[in-house]
VOKOLPA-660119 format. One line per field, with one value per atom (N, C-alpha, C, O): x, y, z; residue in one letter; atom name; residue number from 0. Coordinates in Angstrom, 3 decimals, padded with zeros to 6 digits. Example, Ala and Ser with C-alpha at 12.3 -4.5 7.8 and 13.67 -1.06 7.14 Angstrom:
BEGIN
u: [013.190|012.300|013.200|014.236|012.850|013.670|012.900|013.409]
v: [-005.690|-004.500|-003.300|-003.319|-002.250|-001.060|000.030|001.138]
w: [007.800|007.800|007.800|008.465|007.080|007.140|007.870|008.039]
r: [A|A|A|A|S|S|S|S]
a: [N|CA|C|O|N|CA|C|O]
k: [0|0|0|0|1|1|1|1]
END
This chain:
BEGIN
u: [132.160|131.133|131.297|132.351|130.256|130.754|130.018|130.683|129.263|128.385|127.890|127.980|127.300|127.289|126.139|126.500|125.003|124.222|123.413|123.131|123.020|122.949|121.661|120.912|121.116|120.035|119.458|119.657|118.955|118.809|119.151|118.663|120.369|120.741|120.022|120.398|119.142|118.142|117.826|118.234|117.316|117.399|116.780|115.581|117.385|116.371|115.903|116.597|114.790|114.041|113.187|112.300|113.604|112.716|113.479|113.285|114.338|115.075|114.126|113.394|114.307|113.984|114.732|114.925|114.931|115.143|114.092|113.587|113.611|113.334|113.050|113.831|111.944|111.785|113.113|113.452|113.433|114.611|116.214|117.280|116.002|117.434|117.787|118.864|117.311|118.067|117.773|118.126|116.928|116.831|116.476|115.605|117.270|116.493|116.079|116.991|115.131|114.260|114.725|114.800|114.985|114.941|114.452|114.358|113.966|112.879|112.766|112.812|112.656|112.511|111.942|110.982|112.859|112.654|112.816|112.599|113.140|113.536|112.109|111.233|111.919|110.342|110.146|109.177|111.487|111.095|111.980|112.874|111.420|112.019|112.581|112.072|113.749|114.653|114.894|114.888|115.094|115.210|116.092|115.534|117.359|118.301|118.219|117.288|119.360|119.313|120.909|121.962|120.477|122.223|123.359|124.306|123.160|123.607|124.535|125.601|123.248|123.918|124.505|125.009|124.347|124.562|124.207|125.151|122.992|122.114|121.114|120.596|120.620|118.920|118.397|118.797|117.160|116.095|114.933|114.254|114.760|113.126|113.041|113.192|112.779|112.560|111.063|110.533|110.590|108.980|108.915|109.772|107.811|107.747|107.264|106.829|107.441|107.333|106.029|105.121|105.537|104.961|104.949|105.968|103.910|103.601|103.760|103.272|104.614|104.711|106.158|106.504|106.960|107.810|107.526|106.578|108.465|108.183|108.970|110.154|108.327|108.565|108.823|109.483|107.800|108.050|108.112|107.407|108.800|108.433|108.933|110.089|107.934|108.505|107.340|106.249|108.640|107.767|106.892|106.794|105.777|104.604|104.289|103.500|104.788|104.846|105.534|106.303|105.496|106.550|106.306|105.176|107.555|107.965|106.479|105.565|106.684|105.282|105.746|106.359|105.718|106.383|105.359|104.775|105.377|104.315|105.303|106.288|104.810|105.549|104.066|103.061|104.506|103.551|104.627|105.835|103.952|104.182|103.497|102.458|104.126|103.490|101.997|101.274|101.854|100.295|099.434|098.373|099.799|098.567|098.473|098.007|098.853|098.786|099.396|100.392|099.230|100.357|099.746|098.665|101.195|100.899|101.290|102.358|100.573|101.266|102.179|101.659|102.836|103.568|104.016|104.795|103.752|104.657|105.866|106.051|106.694|108.146|108.283|109.372|107.840|108.225|107.897|108.759|107.249|106.729|106.226|105.355|106.934|106.660|105.606|105.481|104.690|103.154|102.420|102.934|101.548|100.816|099.631|098.984|099.383|098.232|097.179|096.001|097.555|096.627|096.835|098.010|095.967|095.993|095.211|093.983|096.132|095.564|094.962|095.634|093.714|093.534|092.547|091.392|093.136|092.717|092.876|092.054|094.156|095.170|094.942|094.800|094.954|094.532|096.103|096.344|097.068|098.307|099.680|099.207|100.881|101.620|101.488|101.185|102.013|101.857|103.711|104.498|104.082|105.472|105.756|106.744|105.008|105.356|104.466|103.256|105.327|105.099|105.312|106.245|104.626|105.311|104.299|103.106|104.771|103.925|103.967|105.035|103.029|102.741|102.625|101.744|103.240|103.032|101.777|100.970|102.013|101.028|099.976|099.267|099.320|097.993|097.576|096.592|098.683|098.595|098.015|097.133|098.933|098.389|099.337|100.474|099.104|099.952|099.462|098.239|100.030|100.077|100.540|101.648|100.079|100.425|100.522|099.703|101.003|101.059|101.226|101.461|101.031|100.572|100.476|100.093|101.258|101.108|099.709|099.554|098.521|097.011|096.704|095.602|097.966|097.919|096.841|096.078|097.071|096.353|096.850|097.845|096.651|097.611|096.523|095.541|096.636|095.575|096.149|097.312|095.225|095.647|094.938|093.964|095.434|094.751|094.968|096.059|093.776|093.745|093.754|092.821|095.652|095.572|094.827|094.648|094.476|094.123|092.501|091.758|092.151|090.513|090.277|089.285|091.250|090.590|090.151|089.315|091.034|090.920|091.361|091.831|091.113|092.273|091.440|090.538|092.068|091.318|092.531|093.692|091.689|092.404|092.181|091.132|093.739|093.864|095.056|095.764|095.249|096.564|095.953|096.554|094.923|094.318|094.332|094.760|094.097|093.403|094.846|095.510|095.043|096.280|094.961|093.736|096.356|095.796|095.629|096.281|094.490|094.339|095.182|095.529|095.438|096.360|098.065|099.050|098.009|099.502|099.233|098.134|100.536|100.665|101.428|102.142|101.275|102.074|102.726|102.290|104.154|105.226|105.260|106.054]
v: [105.335|104.635|103.556|102.962|102.897|101.982|100.807|099.840|100.504|099.370|099.715|100.870|098.511|098.158|097.372|096.883|097.057|096.179|095.811|096.872|094.887|094.611|094.625|093.965|095.527|094.913|094.088|092.892|094.761|093.785|094.452|094.360|095.176|096.092|097.171|097.761|097.186|097.966|099.484|099.452|100.683|102.362|101.873|101.596|101.735|102.501|103.681|104.670|103.781|105.196|105.143|105.912|104.297|104.443|103.637|102.540|104.748|104.125|104.578|105.566|103.803|104.453|103.430|102.215|104.034|103.088|102.812|103.812|101.783|101.541|102.597|103.532|102.424|103.785|103.188|103.854|102.175|102.225|102.294|102.188|102.500|102.644|101.132|100.997|100.089|098.939|097.791|096.612|098.555|098.206|099.148|100.007|098.940|099.832|099.175|098.541|099.218|098.607|099.672|100.878|099.209|099.793|098.939|097.711|100.281|099.398|100.586|101.795|100.208|101.150|100.128|099.360|100.379|099.547|097.707|097.084|097.359|095.811|095.495|096.348|094.282|093.444|093.053|092.330|093.613|092.906|094.138|094.853|094.139|094.987|094.656|093.816|094.898|094.251|095.132|096.363|094.399|094.921|094.557|093.876|094.970|094.714|094.850|095.554|094.103|094.309|094.713|094.097|096.282|097.170|096.452|096.158|096.038|095.480|094.027|093.653|093.335|092.027|091.812|090.780|093.242|093.277|092.062|091.599|091.372|090.653|091.207|092.138|090.359|090.588|089.866|088.707|090.378|089.933|089.433|088.457|090.284|089.906|090.520|091.737|089.673|090.001|089.706|088.609|090.828|090.803|090.403|090.433|090.071|089.172|090.176|091.324|089.519|090.158|090.981|090.228|092.569|093.296|094.109|094.459|094.296|095.046|096.836|097.522|097.139|098.494|098.688|097.761|100.145|100.595|101.260|102.036|100.907|101.414|103.037|103.225|103.754|104.623|105.745|106.778|104.846|105.596|104.271|103.315|104.217|103.276|103.666|104.059|103.560|103.420|102.306|101.755|102.476|101.451|102.092|103.300|101.025|101.879|100.575|099.633|100.773|099.750|098.822|098.745|097.860|097.172|096.078|095.790|095.519|094.862|095.254|094.511|096.238|096.664|097.426|098.359|097.436|098.133|098.371|097.593|099.732|100.461|100.854|101.586|100.195|100.634|101.119|100.459|102.485|102.868|103.019|103.119|103.024|103.317|103.630|104.290|103.111|103.151|102.942|103.493|101.955|101.420|101.821|101.223|103.078|103.784|103.379|104.224|102.052|101.278|101.850|102.493|101.861|101.399|099.894|099.472|099.389|098.175|098.166|098.730|097.584|097.257|095.879|095.105|095.471|094.455|093.850|094.583|092.763|092.108|091.528|090.561|092.087|091.688|090.592|090.156|089.782|088.558|087.682|086.808|087.430|086.290|087.164|087.021|087.841|088.567|088.597|088.420|088.961|088.574|089.863|090.870|090.000|091.307|091.471|090.480|092.814|092.383|093.365|093.019|094.489|095.009|095.830|095.732|096.863|098.077|099.085|099.114|100.106|101.286|101.698|101.773|101.859|102.355|103.451|103.509|104.202|105.903|106.677|107.568|106.614|107.161|107.332|106.314|108.300|107.926|108.220|108.119|108.546|108.842|107.727|106.695|107.714|106.946|108.022|109.202|106.572|107.164|107.360|106.430|108.742|109.127|109.167|108.487|109.957|109.923|109.561|109.624|108.975|108.357|108.388|107.656|109.173|109.283|108.569|108.501|108.053|107.412|108.087|108.255|108.416|108.671|107.131|106.279|107.229|105.925|106.023|105.168|107.788|107.805|107.783|107.474|108.152|107.972|106.358|105.932|106.125|105.065|105.348|104.790|106.747|107.269|107.353|107.739|107.083|106.750|107.972|108.076|108.578|110.088|109.845|109.313|110.052|109.594|110.548|111.439|110.695|112.084|110.983|109.775|111.811|111.153|112.586|113.749|111.462|112.360|112.793|113.450|112.239|112.621|113.781|114.207|114.860|116.151|116.082|116.933|115.047|114.498|114.157|113.462|114.302|114.244|113.217|113.819|112.235|111.466|110.961|110.669|110.967|110.271|109.234|109.244|108.121|106.985|106.465|106.208|106.358|105.671|104.083|103.331|103.736|102.057|100.918|099.754|101.375|100.810|100.741|100.007|101.588|101.603|100.390|099.671|100.380|099.325|100.227|099.991|101.370|102.250|102.199|103.115|100.811|099.802|098.482|097.933|098.187|096.933|095.612|095.348|095.116|093.230|092.852|092.875|092.438|091.751|090.618|090.080|090.338|089.082|087.763|086.708|087.831|086.167|086.560|085.622|087.390|087.705|088.276|089.273|087.572|088.104|089.229|089.346|089.978|091.289|090.306|089.372|090.998|090.264|090.359|091.394|089.300|088.921|088.807|088.840|088.665|088.543|087.182|086.814|086.456|085.085|085.699|086.694|085.166|085.241|084.597|083.651|084.464|083.386|083.190|082.372]
w: [101.876|102.032|102.685|102.458|103.779|104.565|104.064|104.434|103.588|103.189|101.617|101.202|100.678|099.702|099.180|098.109|099.438|099.037|097.673|097.116|097.062|095.581|095.373|096.093|094.157|094.513|092.789|092.575|092.044|090.988|089.241|088.114|089.976|088.725|087.783|086.770|088.335|087.884|088.507|089.668|088.239|089.084|090.397|090.348|091.500|092.597|092.867|092.631|093.346|093.469|094.961|095.329|095.484|096.687|098.267|098.791|098.606|099.946|101.339|101.399|102.167|103.558|105.083|105.045|105.886|107.372|108.181|108.693|108.454|109.726|110.928|111.102|111.725|112.420|113.919|114.898|113.645|114.797|114.103|114.710|112.681|112.138|112.066|111.486|112.412|112.095|110.860|110.900|109.606|108.632|107.647|107.784|106.514|105.663|104.218|103.688|103.671|102.449|101.163|101.399|099.990|098.658|097.896|097.895|096.837|095.870|094.261|094.486|093.092|091.908|090.976|091.045|090.081|088.792|088.490|087.451|089.439|089.957|089.865|089.719|089.953|090.408|091.401|091.636|092.768|093.690|094.608|094.155|096.063|097.543|098.132|098.875|098.314|099.048|100.627|100.605|101.910|102.722|104.090|104.950|104.282|104.981|106.129|106.520|107.387|108.489|108.525|108.361|108.873|108.990|109.393|108.664|111.205|111.919|111.899|112.387|110.859|110.582|109.365|108.920|108.717|107.110|106.353|105.713|106.251|105.837|105.646|106.262|104.304|103.955|104.510|104.614|105.136|105.819|105.130|105.451|104.049|103.270|101.920|101.813|100.734|099.859|099.394|099.215|099.263|098.519|097.045|096.161|097.051|096.088|094.542|094.632|093.345|092.059|092.237|092.587|092.088|091.696|090.290|089.695|089.957|088.654|089.027|089.925|087.951|087.727|088.834|089.566|088.799|089.183|090.554|090.683|091.706|092.922|093.029|092.746|093.345|093.493|094.658|094.773|095.571|097.457|098.338|098.014|099.252|100.482|101.620|101.776|102.624|104.061|104.995|104.847|106.181|107.413|107.532|107.314|108.066|108.499|110.098|110.023|110.845|112.248|112.173|111.215|113.098|113.436|112.150|111.756|111.561|110.567|109.306|108.950|109.038|107.646|106.814|107.333|105.672|104.772|103.574|102.819|103.701|102.351|101.346|101.442|100.347|098.992|097.688|097.423|097.130|096.159|094.948|095.161|093.447|092.457|091.198|091.198|089.953|089.050|088.591|087.761|089.449|089.148|089.869|090.045|090.493|091.507|092.760|093.524|093.361|094.270|095.432|095.102|096.386|097.748|098.465|098.875|098.325|098.898|100.348|100.587|101.478|102.735|102.892|102.088|103.273|103.179|104.471|105.079|105.034|106.314|106.116|105.378|106.751|106.113|106.895|106.522|107.834|108.589|107.587|107.679|106.791|105.513|104.188|103.330|104.398|102.806|101.865|100.653|103.097|102.550|102.222|102.710|101.643|100.905|102.071|102.411|102.676|103.608|103.150|103.063|102.881|102.232|101.117|100.762|100.174|099.426|099.440|099.517|099.345|099.751|097.918|096.889|098.098|096.171|095.994|096.417|095.377|095.066|094.542|094.327|094.085|093.593|091.489|090.811|091.051|089.393|088.914|087.711|089.742|089.251|089.712|090.189|089.683|090.368|091.608|091.787|092.535|094.060|094.112|093.929|094.395|094.326|095.747|096.024|097.113|098.647|099.171|098.952|100.234|101.521|102.735|103.067|103.894|104.981|105.997|105.700|107.162|108.330|109.622|110.211|110.010|111.260|112.669|112.776|113.080|114.232|115.381|115.744|115.894|116.684|116.548|117.506|115.103|115.153|113.684|113.080|113.760|112.288|111.149|110.496|110.941|109.970|108.693|108.965|107.420|106.505|105.158|105.055|104.481|103.799|102.425|102.356|101.558|100.428|099.494|099.722|098.788|097.545|096.086|096.082|095.054|093.722|092.597|092.726|091.062|090.309|089.745|088.716|090.726|090.271|090.511|090.167|091.408|092.164|093.551|094.010|093.864|095.346|096.515|096.307|097.687|098.731|099.844|100.279|100.134|100.657|102.319|102.600|103.055|104.834|104.569|103.816|105.254|105.336|106.791|107.301|107.352|108.920|109.193|109.471|108.951|108.618|109.641|109.283|110.797|112.114|111.954|112.605|111.028|110.637|109.652|109.530|109.118|107.806|106.519|105.646|106.718|105.652|104.295|103.620|103.932|102.590|102.305|102.938|101.136|100.782|101.339|101.028|102.142|103.158|101.562|100.918|101.072|099.659|100.354|099.502|101.380|101.343|101.097|101.304|100.715|100.143|098.826|098.154|098.235|096.960|095.941|096.227|094.997|094.181|093.312|093.310|092.548|091.512|090.058|089.592|089.662|088.730|087.554|086.985|087.291|086.148|086.630|085.893|088.091|088.532|089.323|089.739|089.461|089.745|091.236|091.117|092.411|093.625|093.494|092.837|093.898|094.333|095.502|095.968]
r: [M|M|M|M|V|V|V|V|R|R|R|R|K|K|K|K|W|W|W|W|P|P|P|P|T|T|T|T|E|E|E|E|H|H|H|H|R|R|R|R|R|R|R|R|V|V|V|V|R|R|R|R|A|A|A|A|I|I|I|I|C|C|C|C|F|F|F|F|S|S|S|S|P|P|P|P|D|D|D|D|G|G|G|G|S|S|S|S|R|R|R|R|I|I|I|I|A|A|A|A|A|A|A|A|A|A|A|A|G|G|G|G|E|E|E|E|G|G|G|G|T|T|T|T|R|R|R|R|V|V|V|V|H|H|H|H|V|V|V|V|W|W|W|W|D|D|D|D|I|I|I|I|K|K|K|K|G|G|G|G|D|D|D|D|R|R|R|R|Q|Q|Q|Q|V|V|V|V|A|A|A|A|T|T|T|T|L|L|L|L|P|P|P|P|S|S|S|S|R|R|R|R|P|P|P|P|G|G|G|G|K|K|K|K|A|A|A|A|L|L|L|L|A|A|A|A|A|A|A|A|T|T|T|T|F|F|F|F|C|C|C|C|G|G|G|G|A|A|A|A|G|G|G|G|K|K|K|K|L|L|L|L|A|A|A|A|V|V|V|V|G|G|G|G|G|G|G|G|S|S|S|S|N|N|N|N|N|N|N|N|I|I|I|I|V|V|V|V|R|R|R|R|I|I|I|I|W|W|W|W|E|E|E|E|L|L|L|L|G|G|G|G|D|D|D|D|A|A|A|A|R|R|R|R|E|E|E|E|L|L|L|L|S|S|S|S|R|R|R|R|L|L|L|L|V|V|V|V|G|G|G|G|H|H|H|H|T|T|T|T|G|G|G|G|S|S|S|S|V|V|V|V|T|T|T|T|S|S|S|S|L|L|L|L|A|A|A|A|Y|Y|Y|Y|D|D|D|D|A|A|A|A|H|H|H|H|G|G|G|G|D|D|D|D|L|L|L|L|L|L|L|L|I|I|I|I|T|T|T|T|G|G|G|G|S|S|S|S|F|F|F|F|D|D|D|D|T|T|T|T|T|T|T|T|V|V|V|V|R|R|R|R|L|L|L|L|W|W|W|W|Q|Q|Q|Q|L|L|L|L|S|S|S|S|V|V|V|V|G|G|G|G|D|D|D|D|H|H|H|H|E|E|E|E|D|D|D|D|T|T|T|T|A|A|A|A|A|A|A|A|R|R|R|R|P|P|P|P|E|E|E|E|P|P|P|P|G|G|G|G|H|H|H|H|Q|Q|Q|Q|P|P|P|P|R|R|R|R]
a: [N|CA|C|O|N|CA|C|O|N|CA|C|O|N|CA|C|O|N|CA|C|O|N|CA|C|O|N|CA|C|O|N|CA|C|O|N|CA|C|O|N|CA|C|O|N|CA|C|O|N|CA|C|O|N|CA|C|O|N|CA|C|O|N|CA|C|O|N|CA|C|O|N|CA|C|O|N|CA|C|O|N|CA|C|O|N|CA|C|O|N|CA|C|O|N|CA|C|O|N|CA|C|O|N|CA|C|O|N|CA|C|O|N|CA|C|O|N|CA|C|O|N|CA|C|O|N|CA|C|O|N|CA|C|O|N|CA|C|O|N|CA|C|O|N|CA|C|O|N|CA|C|O|N|CA|C|O|N|CA|C|O|N|CA|C|O|N|CA|C|O|N|CA|C|O|N|CA|C|O|N|CA|C|O|N|CA|C|O|N|CA|C|O|N|CA|C|O|N|CA|C|O|N|CA|C|O|N|CA|C|O|N|CA|C|O|N|CA|C|O|N|CA|C|O|N|CA|C|O|N|CA|C|O|N|CA|C|O|N|CA|C|O|N|CA|C|O|N|CA|C|O|N|CA|C|O|N|CA|C|O|N|CA|C|O|N|CA|C|O|N|CA|C|O|N|CA|C|O|N|CA|C|O|N|CA|C|O|N|CA|C|O|N|CA|C|O|N|CA|C|O|N|CA|C|O|N|CA|C|O|N|CA|C|O|N|CA|C|O|N|CA|C|O|N|CA|C|O|N|CA|C|O|N|CA|C|O|N|CA|C|O|N|CA|C|O|N|CA|C|O|N|CA|C|O|N|CA|C|O|N|CA|C|O|N|CA|C|O|N|CA|C|O|N|CA|C|O|N|CA|C|O|N|CA|C|O|N|CA|C|O|N|CA|C|O|N|CA|C|O|N|CA|C|O|N|CA|C|O|N|CA|C|O|N|CA|C|O|N|CA|C|O|N|CA|C|O|N|CA|C|O|N|CA|C|O|N|CA|C|O|N|CA|C|O|N|CA|C|O|N|CA|C|O|N|CA|C|O|N|CA|C|O|N|CA|C|O|N|CA|C|O|N|CA|C|O|N|CA|C|O|N|CA|C|O|N|CA|C|O|N|CA|C|O|N|CA|C|O|N|CA|C|O|N|CA|C|O|N|CA|C|O|N|CA|C|O|N|CA|C|O|N|CA|C|O|N|CA|C|O|N|CA|C|O|N|CA|C|O|N|CA|C|O|N|CA|C|O|N|CA|C|O|N|CA|C|O|N|CA|C|O|N|CA|C|O|N|CA|C|O|N|CA|C|O|N|CA|C|O|N|CA|C|O|N|CA|C|O|N|CA|C|O|N|CA|C|O|N|CA|C|O|N|CA|C|O|N|CA|C|O|N|CA|C|O|N|CA|C|O|N|CA|C|O|N|CA|C|O]
k: [0|0|0|0|1|1|1|1|2|2|2|2|3|3|3|3|4|4|4|4|5|5|5|5|6|6|6|6|7|7|7|7|8|8|8|8|9|9|9|9|10|10|10|10|11|11|11|11|12|12|12|12|13|13|13|13|14|14|14|14|15|15|15|15|16|16|16|16|17|17|17|17|18|18|18|18|19|19|19|19|20|20|20|20|21|21|21|21|22|22|22|22|23|23|23|23|24|24|24|24|25|25|25|25|26|26|26|26|27|27|27|27|28|28|28|28|29|29|29|29|30|30|30|30|31|31|31|31|32|32|32|32|33|33|33|33|34|34|34|34|35|35|35|35|36|36|36|36|37|37|37|37|38|38|38|38|39|39|39|39|40|40|40|40|41|41|41|41|42|42|42|42|43|43|43|43|44|44|44|44|45|45|45|45|46|46|46|46|47|47|47|47|48|48|48|48|49|49|49|49|50|50|50|50|51|51|51|51|52|52|52|52|53|53|53|53|54|54|54|54|55|55|55|55|56|56|56|56|57|57|57|57|58|58|58|58|59|59|59|59|60|60|60|60|61|61|61|61|62|62|62|62|63|63|63|63|64|64|64|64|65|65|65|65|66|66|66|66|67|67|67|67|68|68|68|68|69|69|69|69|70|70|70|70|71|71|71|71|72|72|72|72|73|73|73|73|74|74|74|74|75|75|75|75|76|76|76|76|77|77|77|77|78|78|78|78|79|79|79|79|80|80|80|80|81|81|81|81|82|82|82|82|83|83|83|83|84|84|84|84|85|85|85|85|86|86|86|86|87|87|87|87|88|88|88|88|89|89|89|89|90|90|90|90|91|91|91|91|92|92|92|92|93|93|93|93|94|94|94|94|95|95|95|95|96|96|96|96|97|97|97|97|98|98|98|98|99|99|99|99|100|100|100|100|101|101|101|101|102|102|102|102|103|103|103|103|104|104|104|104|105|105|105|105|106|106|106|106|107|107|107|107|108|108|108|108|109|109|109|109|110|110|110|110|111|111|111|111|112|112|112|112|113|113|113|113|114|114|114|114|115|115|115|115|116|116|116|116|117|117|117|117|118|118|118|118|119|119|119|119|120|120|120|120|121|121|121|121|122|122|122|122|123|123|123|123|124|124|124|124|125|125|125|125|126|126|126|126|127|127|127|127|128|128|128|128|129|129|129|129|130|130|130|130|131|131|131|131|132|132|132|132|133|133|133|133|134|134|134|134|135|135|135|135|136|136|136|136|137|137|137|137|138|138|138|138|139|139|139|139]
END
């Protein structure tokens, strides 16, 4: 083992490397998503509390992270200020798989609802929710 990073003492269900390999993100049954700088061996972002379990995560562009989970929604986060930029809404089951194609700014999602969806992020194929919290959820 080279390094060990603490989470919230809850199951980790999703981990990913940034495209340049300098950062990793981890999420799961805890309430937060943690992002670490591997070279500096320090935490660089903690995304705020969110409902549901995180089941999938992937970096999607410079400084952005997509996280999907048991609430059927994929959230796109800006890591610089830990701000939710948008939500991808449409799955009717837990989102369990995410993959990003940087060439087309495309995100593909897989779900327990037995569908695979392709989202064009640069076209606004999502809900802009940076200024609007989820009903019943208080931002921190």
